[in-house]
Structure formats: structure tokens, C-alpha cells
TIVO-2410 file (N, C-alpha, C; in nm, 3 decimals):
# residues 170
REC num residu      c1      c2      c3 atome chaine
REC   1      M -19.466   6.402  -8.825     N      A
REC   1      M -19.335   6.391  -8.765    CA      A
REC   1      M -19.264   6.525  -8.781     C      A
REC   2      S -19.207   6.574  -8.673     N      A
REC   2      S -19.137   6.702  -8.677    CA      A
REC   2      S -19.009   6.690  -8.761     C      A
REC   3      D -18.957   6.805  -8.803     N      A
REC   3      D -18.833   6.805  -8.882    CA      A
REC   3      D -18.717   6.745  -8.803     C      A
REC   4      A -18.709   6.778  -8.675     N      A
REC   4      A -18.599   6.725  -8.591    CA      A
REC   4      A -18.612   6.574  -8.576     C      A
REC   5      R -18.734   6.528  -8.557     N      A
REC   5      R -18.755   6.384  -8.542    CA      A
REC   5      R -18.727   6.311  -8.673     C      A
REC   6      A -18.768   6.370  -8.784     N      A
REC   6      A -18.742   6.311  -8.916    CA      A
REC   6      A -18.592   6.305  -8.943     C      A
REC   7      A -18.520   6.408  -8.904     N      A
REC   7      A -18.374   6.411  -8.922    CA      A
REC   7      A -18.307   6.304  -8.836     C      A
REC   8      A -18.355   6.289  -8.713     N      A
REC   8      A -18.299   6.187  -8.623    CA      A
REC   8      A -18.326   6.048  -8.679     C      A
REC   9      R -18.446   6.026  -8.732     N      A
REC   9      R -18.481   5.896  -8.791    CA      A
REC   9      R -18.392   5.868  -8.912     C      A
REC  10      A -18.373   5.969  -8.996     N      A
REC  10      A -18.289   5.952  -9.115    CA      A
REC  10      A -18.145   5.918  -9.074     C      A
REC  11      A -18.097   5.981  -8.968     N      A
REC  11      A -17.961   5.952  -8.920    CA      A
REC  11      A -17.951   5.808  -8.870     C      A
REC  12      E -18.054   5.761  -8.801     N      A
REC  12      E -18.054   5.622  -8.753    CA      A
REC  12      E -18.060   5.524  -8.870     C      A
REC  13      I -18.137   5.556  -8.970     N      A
REC  13      I -18.144   5.470  -9.089    CA      A
REC  13      I -18.009   5.464  -9.158     C      A
REC  14      D -17.941   5.577  -9.166     N      A
REC  14      D -17.805   5.579  -9.224    CA      A
REC  14      D -17.710   5.493  -9.141     C      A
REC  15      R -17.719   5.501  -9.008     N      A
REC  15      R -17.633   5.420  -8.919    CA      A
REC  15      R -17.656   5.271  -8.941     C      A
REC  16      I -17.783   5.232  -8.945     N      A
REC  16      I -17.814   5.090  -8.961    CA      A
REC  16      I -17.769   5.042  -9.099     C      A
REC  17      A -17.789   5.125  -9.200     N      A
REC  17      A -17.748   5.087  -9.336    CA      A
REC  17      A -17.597   5.068  -9.343     C      A
REC  18      T -17.522   5.156  -9.279     N      A
REC  18      T -17.376   5.144  -9.278    CA      A
REC  18      T -17.333   5.015  -9.212     C      A
REC  19      K -17.394   4.981  -9.099     N      A
REC  19      K -17.358   4.857  -9.029    CA      A
REC  19      K -17.390   4.735  -9.114     C      A
REC  20      L -17.507   4.734  -9.175     N      A
REC  20      L -17.546   4.618  -9.256    CA      A
REC  20      L -17.462   4.605  -9.383     C      A
REC  21      K -17.420   4.718  -9.441     N      A
REC  21      K -17.336   4.713  -9.561    CA      A
REC  21      K -17.197   4.659  -9.530     C      A
REC  22      R -17.149   4.678  -9.409     N      A
REC  22      R -17.016   4.629  -9.371    CA      A
REC  22      R -17.015   4.480  -9.342     C      A
REC  23      L -17.128   4.422  -9.310     N      A
REC  23      L -17.130   4.281  -9.271    CA      A
REC  23      L -17.072   4.186  -9.375     C      A
REC  24      P -17.105   4.198  -9.504     N      A
REC  24      P -17.046   4.105  -9.601    CA      A
REC  24      P -16.893   4.113  -9.607     C      A
REC  25      V -16.839   4.233  -9.599     N      A
REC  25      V -16.693   4.251  -9.601    CA      A
REC  25      V -16.632   4.189  -9.475     C      A
REC  26      Q -16.694   4.213  -9.362     N      A
REC  26      Q -16.644   4.157  -9.237    CA      A
REC  26      Q -16.657   4.005  -9.236     C      A
REC  27      R -16.761   3.954  -9.298     N      A
REC  27      R -16.779   3.808  -9.308    CA      A
REC  27      R -16.668   3.747  -9.395     C      A
REC  28      R -16.635   3.813  -9.504     N      A
REC  28      R -16.525   3.766  -9.589    CA      A
REC  28      R -16.393   3.769  -9.513     C      A
REC  29      A -16.373   3.872  -9.432     N      A
REC  29      A -16.251   3.881  -9.352    CA      A
REC  29      A -16.243   3.766  -9.251     C      A
REC  30      L -16.355   3.732  -9.189     N      A
REC  30      L -16.355   3.619  -9.096    CA      A
REC  30      L -16.328   3.489  -9.170     C      A
REC  31      N -16.387   3.473  -9.287     N      A
REC  31      N -16.358   3.353  -9.367    CA      A
REC  31      N -16.210   3.344  -9.401     C      A
REC  32      A -16.148   3.456  -9.433     N      A
REC  32      A -16.004   3.457  -9.462    CA      A
REC  32      A -15.925   3.418  -9.338     C      A
REC  33      A -15.967   3.467  -9.221     N      A
REC  33      A -15.896   3.436  -9.097    CA      A
REC  33      A -15.905   3.287  -9.062     C      A
REC  34      I -16.019   3.226  -9.086     N      A
REC  34      I -16.032   3.084  -9.050    CA      A
REC  34      I -15.955   2.994  -9.147     C      A
REC  35      R -15.926   3.044  -9.267     N      A
REC  35      R -15.847   2.963  -9.360    CA      A
REC  35      R -15.705   2.939  -9.307     C      A
REC  36      A -15.662   3.017  -9.210     N      A
REC  36      A -15.532   2.992  -9.146    CA      A
REC  36      A -15.534   2.859  -9.071     C      A
REC  37      F -15.653   2.803  -9.054     N      A
REC  37      F -15.669   2.675  -8.985    CA      A
REC  37      F -15.717   2.567  -9.080     C      A
REC  38      G -15.683   2.581  -9.207     N      A
REC  38      G -15.720   2.483  -9.308    CA      A
REC  38      G -15.846   2.525  -9.381     C      A
REC  39      D -15.864   2.468  -9.499     N      A
REC  39      D -15.978   2.504  -9.583    CA      A
REC  39      D -16.113   2.477  -9.516     C      A
REC  40      E -16.117   2.380  -9.428     N      A
REC  40      E -16.243   2.344  -9.361    CA      A
REC  40      E -16.245   2.390  -9.216     C      A
REC  41      F -16.156   2.482  -9.178     N      A
REC  41      F -16.147   2.531  -9.040    CA      A
REC  41      F -16.132   2.412  -8.944     C      A
REC  42      D -16.018   2.348  -8.956     N      A
REC  42      D -15.988   2.224  -8.883    CA      A
REC  42      D -15.996   2.245  -8.732     C      A
REC  43      G -16.078   2.166  -8.667     N      A
REC  43      G -16.100   2.178  -8.523    CA      A
REC  43      G -15.976   2.149  -8.441     C      A
REC  44      A -15.901   2.048  -8.479     N      A
REC  44      A -15.781   2.013  -8.402    CA      A
REC  44      A -15.674   2.122  -8.415     C      A
REC  45      E -15.657   2.173  -8.536     N      A
REC  45      E -15.560   2.280  -8.556    CA      A
REC  45      E -15.603   2.407  -8.481     C      A
REC  46      W -15.733   2.437  -8.484     N      A
REC  46      W -15.786   2.552  -8.411    CA      A
REC  46      W -15.761   2.537  -8.261     C      A
REC  47      T -15.792   2.420  -8.207     N      A
REC  47      T -15.776   2.396  -8.063    CA      A
REC  47      T -15.630   2.410  -8.021     C      A
REC  48      A -15.540   2.353  -8.101     N      A
REC  48      A -15.397   2.364  -8.070    CA      A
REC  48      A -15.354   2.510  -8.065     C      A
REC  49      A -15.397   2.589  -8.161     N      A
REC  49      A -15.360   2.731  -8.163    CA      A
REC  49      A -15.428   2.807  -8.050     C      A
REC  50      F -15.553   2.774  -8.023     N      A
REC  50      F -15.631   2.841  -7.918    CA      A
REC  50      F -15.566   2.821  -7.781     C      A
REC  51      E -15.509   2.705  -7.760     N      A
REC  51      E -15.448   2.671  -7.632    CA      A
REC  51      E -15.298   2.700  -7.627     C      A
REC  52      S -15.242   2.743  -7.738     N      A
REC  52      S -15.099   2.768  -7.750    CA      A
REC  52      S -15.056   2.893  -7.674     C      A
REC  53      E -14.929   2.894  -7.638     N      A
REC  53      E -14.869   3.013  -7.577    CA      A
REC  53      E -14.777   3.085  -7.676     C      A
REC  54      E -14.777   3.040  -7.799     N      A
REC  54      E -14.693   3.100  -7.903    CA      A
REC  54      E -14.761   3.225  -7.960     C      A
REC  55      T -14.683   3.329  -7.975     N      A
REC  55      T -14.734   3.457  -8.023    CA      A
REC  55      T -14.803   3.443  -8.159     C      A
REC  56      V -14.744   3.369  -8.250     N      A
REC  56      V -14.800   3.352  -8.383    CA      A
REC  56      V -14.938   3.287  -8.374     C      A
REC  57      D -14.952   3.185  -8.291     N      A
REC  57      D -15.081   3.118  -8.275    CA      A
REC  57      D -15.184   3.210  -8.210     C      A
REC  58      I -15.142   3.283  -8.109     N      A
REC  58      I -15.233   3.376  -8.042    CA      A
REC  58      I -15.285   3.479  -8.142     C      A
REC  59      N -15.199   3.530  -8.228     N      A
REC  59      N -15.242   3.627  -8.328    CA      A
REC  59      N -15.339   3.566  -8.429     C      A
REC  60      R -15.316   3.441  -8.469     N      A
REC  60      R -15.410   3.375  -8.562    CA      A
REC  60      R -15.546   3.359  -8.496     C      A
REC  61      V -15.546   3.322  -8.368     N      A
REC  61      V -15.672   3.305  -8.294    CA      A
REC  61      V -15.743   3.440  -8.280     C      A
REC  62      L -15.666   3.544  -8.249     N      A
REC  62      L -15.727   3.677  -8.232    CA      A
REC  62      L -15.790   3.729  -8.361     C      A
REC  63      Q -15.735   3.693  -8.476     N      A
REC  63      Q -15.798   3.734  -8.601    CA      A
REC  63      Q -15.936   3.671  -8.615     C      A
REC  64      V -15.949   3.547  -8.573     N      A
REC  64      V -16.080   3.480  -8.581    CA      A
REC  64      V -16.175   3.534  -8.476     C      A
REC  65      T -16.130   3.541  -8.351     N      A
REC  65      T -16.221   3.588  -8.246    CA      A
REC  65      T -16.256   3.735  -8.267     C      A
REC  66      G -16.161   3.814  -8.316     N      A
REC  66      G -16.190   3.954  -8.346    CA      A
REC  66      G -16.293   3.967  -8.457     C      A
REC  67      G -16.280   3.886  -8.560     N      A
REC  67      G -16.378   3.887  -8.668    CA      A
REC  67      G -16.516   3.846  -8.620     C      A
REC  68      Y -16.519   3.747  -8.533     N      A
REC  68      Y -16.645   3.702  -8.473    CA      A
REC  68      Y -16.709   3.816  -8.395     C      A
REC  69      L -16.630   3.882  -8.310     N      A
REC  69      L -16.682   3.991  -8.228    CA      A
REC  69      L -16.736   4.106  -8.313     C      A
REC  70      I -16.663   4.141  -8.418     N      A
REC  70      I -16.707   4.252  -8.505    CA      A
REC  70      I -16.841   4.218  -8.570     C      A
REC  71      L -16.852   4.098  -8.623     N      A
REC  71      L -16.977   4.060  -8.689    CA      A
REC  71      L -17.094   4.059  -8.592     C      A
REC  72      V -17.075   3.999  -8.476     N      A
REC  72      V -17.184   3.993  -8.379    CA      A
REC  72      V -17.217   4.133  -8.328     C      A
REC  73      N -17.116   4.212  -8.295     N      A
REC  73      N -17.141   4.347  -8.244    CA      A
REC  73      N -17.216   4.433  -8.344     C      A
REC  74      N -17.173   4.434  -8.469     N      A
REC  74      N -17.240   4.517  -8.569    CA      A
REC  74      N -17.382   4.469  -8.597     C      A
REC  75      T -17.402   4.338  -8.595     N      A
REC  75      T -17.537   4.286  -8.616    CA      A
REC  75      T -17.628   4.325  -8.501     C      A
REC  76      I -17.579   4.310  -8.379     N      A
REC  76      I -17.660   4.346  -8.262    CA      A
REC  76      I -17.687   4.496  -8.260     C      A
REC  77      E -17.589   4.577  -8.295     N      A
REC  77      E -17.612   4.722  -8.301    CA      A
REC  77      E -17.720   4.754  -8.404     C      A
REC  78      A -17.718   4.686  -8.517     N      A
REC  78      A -17.822   4.707  -8.618    CA      A
REC  78      A -17.959   4.669  -8.562     C      A
REC  79      V -17.966   4.557  -8.489     N      A
REC  79      V -18.093   4.515  -8.428    CA      A
REC  79      V -18.140   4.619  -8.327     C      A
REC  80      K -18.050   4.672  -8.247     N      A
REC  80      K -18.088   4.775  -8.149    CA      A
REC  80      K -18.144   4.899  -8.219     C      A
REC  81      I -18.077   4.943  -8.323     N      A
REC  81      I -18.124   5.060  -8.398    CA      A
REC  81      I -18.260   5.030  -8.461     C      A
REC  82      G -18.270   4.912  -8.524     N      A
REC  82      G -18.396   4.874  -8.588    CA      A
REC  82      G -18.511   4.864  -8.490     C      A
REC  83      A -18.485   4.807  -8.374     N      A
REC  83      A -18.590   4.797  -8.272    CA      A
REC  83      A -18.636   4.936  -8.231     C      A
REC  84      G -18.541   5.028  -8.218     N      A
REC  84      G -18.577   5.166  -8.185    CA      A
REC  84      G -18.662   5.230  -8.294     C      A
REC  85      L -18.625   5.208  -8.419     N      A
REC  85      L -18.702   5.264  -8.530    CA      A
REC  85      L -18.843   5.207  -8.537     C      A
REC  86      A -18.858   5.083  -8.490     N      A
REC  86      A -18.990   5.017  -8.491    CA      A
REC  86      A -19.063   5.036  -8.358     C      A
REC  87      D -19.004   5.113  -8.267     N      A
REC  87      D -19.063   5.137  -8.135    CA      A
REC  87      D -19.087   5.009  -8.055     C      A
REC  88      L -18.994   4.915  -8.068     N      A
REC  88      L -19.002   4.791  -7.990    CA      A
REC  88      L -18.917   4.804  -7.865     C      A
REC  89      T -18.958   4.739  -7.762     N      A
REC  89      T -18.880   4.731  -7.639    CA      A
REC  89      T -18.855   4.584  -7.609     C      A
REC  90      P -18.756   4.553  -7.526     N      A
REC  90      P -18.729   4.413  -7.494    CA      A
REC  90      P -18.853   4.340  -7.444     C      A
REC  91      A -18.865   4.217  -7.486     N      A
REC  91      A -18.981   4.135  -7.453    CA      A
REC  91      A -18.975   4.083  -7.310     C      A
REC  92      D -19.090   4.074  -7.248     N      A
REC  92      D -19.106   4.013  -7.116    CA      A
REC  92      D -19.007   4.064  -7.012     C      A
REC  93      G -18.972   4.190  -7.021     N      A
REC  93      G -18.881   4.247  -6.923    CA      A
REC  93      G -18.736   4.203  -6.938     C      A
REC  94      R -18.707   4.126  -7.043     N      A
REC  94      R -18.568   4.084  -7.067    CA      A
REC  94      R -18.489   4.206  -7.107     C      A
REC  95      R -18.369   4.213  -7.058     N      A
REC  95      R -18.285   4.329  -7.086    CA      A
REC  95      R -18.184   4.298  -7.196     C      A
REC  96      G -18.135   4.401  -7.255     N      A
REC  96      G -18.024   4.389  -7.347    CA      A
REC  96      G -18.059   4.328  -7.480     C      A
REC  97      A -17.955   4.280  -7.546     N      A
REC  97      A -17.967   4.229  -7.681    CA      A
REC  97      A -18.062   4.111  -7.692     C      A
REC  98      S -18.056   4.018  -7.599     N      A
REC  98      S -18.143   3.900  -7.609    CA      A
REC  98      S -18.289   3.940  -7.601     C      A
REC  99      G -18.321   4.040  -7.519     N      A
REC  99      G -18.458   4.088  -7.511    CA      A
REC  99      G -18.504   4.154  -7.640     C      A
REC 100      L -18.415   4.230  -7.702     N      A
REC 100      L -18.450   4.295  -7.829    CA      A
REC 100      L -18.465   4.193  -7.941     C      A
REC 101      I -18.376   4.096  -7.946     N      A
REC 101      I -18.388   3.991  -8.048    CA      A
REC 101      I -18.520   3.918  -8.032     C      A
REC 102      D -18.557   3.887  -7.908     N      A
REC 102      D -18.683   3.818  -7.885    CA      A
REC 102      D -18.802   3.907  -7.920     C      A
REC 103      A -18.791   4.036  -7.893     N      A
REC 103      A -18.899   4.129  -7.929    CA      A
REC 103      A -18.919   4.133  -8.081     C      A
REC 104      V -18.808   4.136  -8.155     N      A
REC 104      V -18.817   4.134  -8.301    CA      A
REC 104      V -18.877   4.001  -8.346     C      A
REC 105      R -18.839   3.891  -8.283     N      A
REC 105      R -18.897   3.760  -8.317    CA      A
REC 105      R -19.048   3.761  -8.295     C      A
REC 106      R -19.089   3.810  -8.180     N      A
REC 106      R -19.233   3.813  -8.148    CA      A
REC 106      R -19.310   3.902  -8.246     C      A
REC 107      D -19.241   3.998  -8.304     N      A
REC 107      D -19.304   4.087  -8.401    CA      A
REC 107      D -19.293   4.033  -8.544     C      A
REC 108      G -19.242   3.912  -8.559     N      A
REC 108      G -19.236   3.848  -8.690    CA      A
REC 108      G -19.108   3.871  -8.768     C      A
REC 109      G -19.007   3.927  -8.703     N      A
REC 109      G -18.883   3.956  -8.774    CA      A
REC 109      G -18.787   3.840  -8.787     C      A
REC 110      F -18.790   3.750  -8.690     N      A
REC 110      F -18.701   3.632  -8.691    CA      A
REC 110      F -18.784   3.509  -8.658     C      A
REC 111      S -18.737   3.396  -8.707     N      A
REC 111      S -18.796   3.270  -8.662    CA      A
REC 111      S -18.744   3.241  -8.521     C      A
REC 112      R -18.807   3.148  -8.454     N      A
REC 112      R -18.761   3.109  -8.320    CA      A
REC 112      R -18.617   3.058  -8.328     C      A
REC 113      E -18.588   2.978  -8.430     N      A
REC 113      E -18.453   2.923  -8.445    CA      A
REC 113      E -18.350   3.035  -8.468     C      A
REC 114      Q -18.384   3.131  -8.553     N      A
REC 114      Q -18.291   3.242  -8.577    CA      A
REC 114      Q -18.266   3.320  -8.449     C      A
REC 115      A -18.371   3.348  -8.375     N      A
REC 115      A -18.356   3.424  -8.250    CA      A
REC 115      A -18.270   3.347  -8.150     C      A
REC 116      E -18.300   3.220  -8.131     N      A
REC 116      E -18.223   3.139  -8.037    CA      A
REC 116      E -18.076   3.128  -8.079     C      A
REC 117      T -18.054   3.113  -8.209     N      A
REC 117      T -17.918   3.105  -8.260    CA      A
REC 117      T -17.842   3.233  -8.231     C      A
REC 118      F -17.905   3.348  -8.262     N      A
REC 118      F -17.830   3.472  -8.243    CA      A
REC 118      F -17.813   3.507  -8.097     C      A
REC 119      I -17.906   3.468  -8.013     N      A
REC 119      I -17.889   3.488  -7.868    CA      A
REC 119      I -17.771   3.405  -7.820     C      A
REC 120      S -17.757   3.284  -7.871     N      A
REC 120      S -17.644   3.198  -7.837    CA      A
REC 120      S -17.513   3.259  -7.887     C      A
REC 121      L -17.513   3.309  -8.008     N      A
REC 121      L -17.393   3.374  -8.063    CA      A
REC 121      L -17.354   3.496  -7.980     C      A
REC 122      Y -17.453   3.570  -7.934     N      A
REC 122      Y -17.426   3.687  -7.852    CA      A
REC 122      Y -17.372   3.648  -7.715     C      A
REC 123      A -17.422   3.538  -7.660     N      A
REC 123      A -17.370   3.490  -7.531    CA      A
REC 123      A -17.223   3.453  -7.544     C      A
REC 124      T -17.187   3.389  -7.654     N      A
REC 124      T -17.047   3.356  -7.677    CA      A
REC 124      T -16.965   3.483  -7.694     C      A
REC 125      R -17.019   3.581  -7.760     N      A
REC 125      R -16.952   3.711  -7.773    CA      A
REC 125      R -16.923   3.769  -7.635     C      A
REC 126      N -17.019   3.762  -7.546     N      A
REC 126      N -16.999   3.813  -7.411    CA      A
REC 126      N -16.888   3.738  -7.338     C      A
REC 127      L -16.887   3.606  -7.353     N      A
REC 127      L -16.781   3.527  -7.290    CA      A
REC 127      L -16.644   3.563  -7.346     C      A
REC 128      L -16.635   3.576  -7.477     N      A
REC 128      L -16.507   3.613  -7.538    CA      A
REC 128      L -16.460   3.749  -7.491     C      A
REC 129      Q -16.553   3.840  -7.478     N      A
REC 129      Q -16.517   3.977  -7.443    CA      A
REC 129      Q -16.488   3.993  -7.294     C      A
REC 130      H -16.559   3.921  -7.209     N      A
REC 130      H -16.551   3.946  -7.066    CA      A
REC 130      H -16.490   3.834  -6.983     C      A
REC 131      A -16.487   3.713  -7.036     N      A
REC 131      A -16.436   3.601  -6.959    CA      A
REC 131      A -16.362   3.504  -7.049     C      A
REC 132      S -16.272   3.557  -7.130     N      A
REC 132      S -16.210   3.476  -7.235    CA      A
REC 132      S -16.137   3.353  -7.184     C      A
REC 133      T -16.088   3.355  -7.061     N      A
REC 133      T -16.019   3.236  -7.010    CA      A
REC 133      T -16.116   3.124  -6.977     C      A
REC 134      D -16.244   3.154  -6.972     N      A
REC 134      D -16.345   3.052  -6.942    CA      A
REC 134      D -16.404   2.989  -7.068     C      A
REC 135      V -16.361   3.031  -7.184     N      A
REC 135      V -16.416   2.984  -7.311    CA      A
REC 135      V -16.334   2.866  -7.361     C      A
REC 136      Q -16.403   2.766  -7.410     N      A
REC 136      Q -16.338   2.647  -7.465    CA      A
REC 136      Q -16.320   2.662  -7.616     C      A
REC 137      A -16.209   2.613  -7.666     N      A
REC 137      A -16.179   2.622  -7.809    CA      A
REC 137      A -16.289   2.559  -7.893     C      A
REC 138      R -16.338   2.443  -7.853     N      A
REC 138      R -16.440   2.373  -7.933    CA      A
REC 138      R -16.570   2.454  -7.940     C      A
REC 139      D -16.602   2.527  -7.831     N      A
REC 139      D -16.723   2.609  -7.831    CA      A
REC 139      D -16.709   2.727  -7.927     C      A
REC 140      V -16.594   2.792  -7.925     N      A
REC 140      V -16.572   2.904  -8.017    CA      A
REC 140      V -16.572   2.853  -8.161     C      A
REC 141      H -16.508   2.742  -8.184     N      A
REC 141      H -16.504   2.682  -8.318    CA      A
REC 141      H -16.646   2.659  -8.370     C      A
REC 142      R -16.727   2.597  -8.288     N      A
REC 142      R -16.866   2.569  -8.325    CA      A
REC 142      R -16.945   2.698  -8.351     C      A
REC 143      Q -16.925   2.798  -8.266     N      A
REC 143      Q -16.999   2.923  -8.279    CA      A
REC 143      Q -16.956   3.005  -8.400     C      A
REC 144      V -16.827   3.002  -8.433     N      A
REC 144      V -16.780   3.073  -8.552    CA      A
REC 144      V -16.845   3.012  -8.676     C      A
REC 145      K -16.848   2.881  -8.683     N      A
REC 145      K -16.911   2.815  -8.798    CA      A
REC 145      K -17.061   2.845  -8.803     C      A
REC 146      L -17.124   2.846  -8.686     N      A
REC 146      L -17.267   2.878  -8.678    CA      A
REC 146      L -17.294   3.021  -8.724     C      A
REC 147      L -17.211   3.114  -8.681     N      A
REC 147      L -17.227   3.254  -8.722    CA      A
REC 147      L -17.218   3.267  -8.874     C      A
REC 148      L -17.115   3.209  -8.932     N      A
REC 148      L -17.096   3.221  -9.076    CA      A
REC 148      L -17.212   3.159  -9.153     C      A
REC 149      R -17.263   3.050  -9.102     N      A
REC 149      R -17.374   2.980  -9.167    CA      A
REC 149      R -17.507   3.057  -9.149     C      A
REC 150      S -17.528   3.119  -9.035     N      A
REC 150      S -17.658   3.178  -8.999    CA      A
REC 150      S -17.674   3.325  -9.037     C      A
REC 151      L -17.565   3.397  -9.045     N      A
REC 151      L -17.572   3.542  -9.061    CA      A
REC 151      L -17.650   3.587  -9.185     C      A
REC 152      P -17.627   3.530  -9.303     N      A
REC 152      P -17.701   3.580  -9.420    CA      A
REC 152      P -17.853   3.571  -9.405     C      A
REC 153      G -17.903   3.459  -9.355     N      A
REC 153      G -18.047   3.444  -9.336    CA      A
REC 153      G -18.101   3.536  -9.229     C      A
REC 154      F -18.024   3.555  -9.123     N      A
REC 154      F -18.063   3.643  -9.014    CA      A
REC 154      F -18.078   3.787  -9.067     C      A
REC 155      V -17.979   3.831  -9.143     N      A
REC 155      V -17.983   3.967  -9.197    CA      A
REC 155      V -18.096   3.982  -9.299     C      A
REC 156      A -18.118   3.881  -9.381     N      A
REC 156      A -18.228   3.888  -9.479    CA      A
REC 156      A -18.363   3.900  -9.408     C      A
REC 157      S -18.383   3.821  -9.304     N      A
REC 157      S -18.508   3.830  -9.228    CA      A
REC 157      S -18.521   3.968  -9.164     C      A
REC 158      F -18.411   4.016  -9.109     N      A
REC 158      F -18.412   4.145  -9.040    CA      A
REC 158      F -18.445   4.260  -9.136     C      A
REC 159      T -18.382   4.261  -9.252     N      A
REC 159      T -18.408   4.370  -9.347    CA      A
REC 159      T -18.551   4.363  -9.401     C      A
REC 160      S -18.605   4.244  -9.418     N      A
REC 160      S -18.746   4.232  -9.459    CA      A
REC 160      S -18.838   4.287  -9.351     C      A
REC 161      W -18.805   4.255  -9.227     N      A
REC 161      W -18.883   4.304  -9.113    CA      A
REC 161      W -18.877   4.458  -9.107     C      A
REC 162      L -18.756   4.513  -9.126     N      A
REC 162      L -18.743   4.659  -9.127    CA      A
REC 162      L -18.833   4.721  -9.234     C      A
REC 163      A -18.834   4.662  -9.352     N      A
REC 163      A -18.916   4.715  -9.461    CA      A
REC 163      A -19.064   4.713  -9.422     C      A
REC 164      R -19.110   4.609  -9.354     N      A
REC 164      R -19.249   4.601  -9.309    CA      A
REC 164      R -19.281   4.712  -9.209     C      A
REC 165      H -19.178   4.764  -9.143     N      A
REC 165      H -19.196   4.874  -9.049    CA      A
REC 165      H -19.167   5.010  -9.113     C      A
REC 166      G -19.158   5.011  -9.245     N      A
REC 166      G -19.138   5.137  -9.315    CA      A
REC 166      G -18.996   5.190  -9.312     C      A
REC 167      V -18.902   5.104  -9.278     N      A
REC 167      V -18.762   5.145  -9.276    CA      A
REC 167      V -18.701   5.101  -9.409     C      A
REC 168      E -18.686   5.197  -9.498     N      A
REC 168      E -18.628   5.171  -9.629    CA      A
REC 168      E -18.480   5.207  -9.623     C      A
REC 169      L -18.397   5.107  -9.643     N      A
REC 169      L -18.253   5.130  -9.637    CA      A
REC 169      L -18.204   5.185  -9.771     C      A
REC 170      P -18.110   5.279  -9.764     N      A
REC 170      P -18.057   5.336  -9.890    CA      A
REC 170      P -17.975   5.234  -9.966     C      A
***
């Protein structure tokens, strides 16, 4: 490997490490944001705020959806970087994040359930970011809970997969 290529690889490893190190802090921030809707993230209280026209409610909702977006975005960016480091391309001609997640799954990095879960979480991220008026409160509520429940295992599988590809995180 040339010096320039080794330097580029080291820079990518640093980028992925930074993203993965931020995830626990961002996860705690999302947990703090959902506590505004009760200790168990009450669905009825969430829906009322999600559908509200009150500024205070909109801000509470934005803290949750913003936390969701940050976690999903940073995780997907880490997957993109990792796929590049492992020389993987999207599977079966699928484009974007879902193709990369499936490529990592096919390479043994994720279980089928983990891949399907994160593809679903990413689809919700896209809806929140690009078509937020089409998103239902109950769907976001379910996906936020799914993200918080699934993220630690997803990241653990991903970092193990990276290690199998010789990507040692600092």
C-alpha cells in the first residue's frame, strides 16, 4: 500500500472511530429527550405533542426526531466508510444505504434481522427528513424505540465485522 493510500485509509479509520464514539452520547441525549414524554415514552403523550401546533410541543418533538436523525445518520455514515474500507459495493445493484447494509449483511457483518431493522430505520429517517408531513406519530414512536433497542447490537456486530476486515479502531 502506498504512503498516500495508507494515509487516506488512516483518515477514514479516524472518521469512522469518531462517529462510533459519538453514538453512545447521542443515544443518551435521545433517551433524555424521550423522557419529556414520560419515563416509558408514553405513546399518547407523544402523539398529542407530535400533532400539536404549540411551539413548546413542536420543540419537544424536534428534540426526539433530531436525536433519531443524528443517530441514524452517523451510523449510516460509519457503515458507508466501513464498506469502503472493506471494498464492498451495494448488493444486487441496490443503491444507497440499504444496498450497503445488505452488502455488509451478505459479508457476515449483520444478521438478516439487523439489516432489515436498520434499513427500516433508515427509511423512516428519509421520511422525517424529506416528507415529514407524511409521517405518522405512532410510526415515529415505534421506530425511536426500535432504534434505541437495536443500536447497541448493530454497532457491536459492525465493529466485529470491521475487525475481521483488518480495520482496527483506535
